[in-house]
N, C-alpha and C positions, 0 to 999 in steps of 0.2 A: 171377906173379898180378897184378899190375897193368896189365900188357899185355891178359890175358883179360878183366878186368874192363871197360877202356876198349873192347874190342872188342864187347862186349855192350852196353855203354852206348851205342855209337855205332849199332849193329845195333837197337837198340831205340827209339832215337831217330827213327832214319830210318823204322823202321816206323810208328811211331804218327802220324807227319806224313802218310805215304802213306796210311795206313788213315782219316786224318782224325778218328781218336780223340782227338787234341791239334790243335787248330787256332790257327795264327798269328793273332793279332790287331793291328792296326794302328789302330783306331779311335778307340782311347783312348791318352793318354800312358802308363798303366801298362802296357795290352796291347802299345804298340810297346817301351818298354823291355825289357819280359819276352822279346818275341820277338827283340829284338835281342841279348838275352843268349843265346838258345837258340842263335842263329847262330854267335854268338861262342864257345861252350861247344863245338858241332859241329866249329867250325874248329879248335879248340885239340886236340880228340880227333883229327882226322885229322893233325895236324902231329905230334901226340907218337907216332903209330902208324905216320907216315913212307908208305912204299908200301903197307903192308898197309891203313893207313887210307883211302888212295886207291882202292885197289883195292875194298874193301868198300863205300866211299862209291858207286862206279861199280856194283857188280854190284848193291847194294839198289835205287839208282834205277832201274836196267833193269828188274830184276824187278818191282819196283813199276808201272813204265810198262807192263809188258804185262799184269800181273794188273789192273791197273787198268781197262785197255782190255777185258779179257775179261768183267770184272764189269758194266762200262757196257753192252756189247753184249749181254749176258743180260738186262739190266735193259730195254734197248729192245724186245729178243724180247718180254719178258713183256708189255711195254705194248700192243706191237700184237696179241698174243695176246688181251689184256683187251678192247681197242678192238673187234676182230674179233667176240668173243662178245656185247659190248653193242649191237650193230648188227645182228646176223645176217649178218655178212659174212666171207670168206673172209680169213684172215690175209694172204695175198698181196695182197690190195687195199688194205688198210692199208698195208702194206709199201710198196706202189704210190705211194700218198698220201704218204708219209713220204720216199719217194726224191725227190717232186717238190720237196717242202720243202728237203730236202739240196741239191738242185740250186740252188737260188736263192741267189745269192751275197750277198743283201742281208741273209739271215738268218744269213751264217757265225759272226757274233759270239755266237749262241745255243747254238750246239754241237748235236750229235745229240741228246742226251738231252732238251733243252728243246723241240725239234721236236717229240719223240715226245710229251711232254707234252700239246702242243699237239694232235697228232691224236687221243691218249687223249682229252682234254677235250671234243674236238668231236664225237667218236663217243658219249660220255656224254650229248650234246645230241641224239642220234638224227641227226645228220649223215652221210650218205653219204660213201663215198670221194670222190665228183667233187666233192660240196660242200666236204668238208675241202680237196681242192686249191685249190679258188676261194679259202677264207675263212684257209687257214693262213698264208700269206705277208703280207696285211694285218695278221693280229693279230699276228705276230712283229715286223714291224716296229714296230706299236704300242706293243709290249712294250720294245722296245730304246728308241724314242724317250720314250717317259713314264715309264717305270719304275713301274708300278704294283705293287699289293702282291703279287701272284702271276699265274702263268699262267692258273691254274683260275681265279680270280677275274675276268680279264680276258675270257676266252672265254665265261665265263657270261655277264656283262653286254653282250659285242658281238653274241652270239647273241641275246640278248634285245632289243637295239635292231632288228637286221635282222628279228625277227619282228615286233615291235610296229609298224614302221613301214613292213611289206610288201616287204622289200628281198629280190630273189633273190639267190644266192650269188654269181653273177656279179658282183654290184653291189658287193662286200665291198670293193674296192679304193677306190671312190669314198666309201663310207661313211668308210672309215679315213681317206681325203684330209680329208674334212669334219671329222673329230674333230681331227685334227693341226692343222689350219688354226685351228680354234676355239680351242683351248688355248693354241696359242702366240700368239694375237692378243689374248688376255687375261690376267689375273692368277690366273685358274683352274688348277688342275692337270689333266692328265690323267682321273684319278679323278671329279675334281668335276665335268667337264664331261660325262662318259659317265652319271656319277648322273643329271645334270640332263635330259639326252635320254631316259634310262630313265624317270624319273619324269613329265617331260613327256609321253611318249607313253602314260601309263597303266598303267606298271610299278611294282613296288614298290622302295624303296630298299634297298640291301645292308646289312647289319650292319657297323658301324666295326671298323676293324682292332682285333684284339686289342693292347692297350699291352704294350710290352716291357720287361721291368726295365732299370734304369739301370744 
């Protein structure tokens, strides 16, 4: 009976972690302590079950890896379909634009899903697949370097700067380089630098980010 309970507990714990219904948190001392406790509890369960526990651990993680990949691929495909519908293009054209971003090794840290979000957000701004290919990598690199509040916010603000100052999509990298140099040489954050350029060009400041609970 105890063995059956341990098996169910182990499988449920691993499943919750894979589905992210329960996230491990390391940002606060309490969260870190609880996360460490969970890891220790999982380890104890595996040791108690012996080879059965190890086998369950491997099987659940392998299943989680494949299921997570399938869900992620389905989400990316759905994003490309939405992007194509918004711009009146074929899904294959948006997928080709995404492939260009995926091939850019400078964006590897973003992963495929975030690069797909860049494509979708640019399509929402009525950018063509060719323009998305031009602007996607510069935006992705800015996101990695400056860590703004969200990809959607960065795309909207960057696109606004491009339009306010009359830049063509081929000039996106030059604009990104200018933004990077500006905020790295000053005490301002990337968001503050972008906001200053938008307002200076006659645009409106974006709403401040929502406060998060402590």
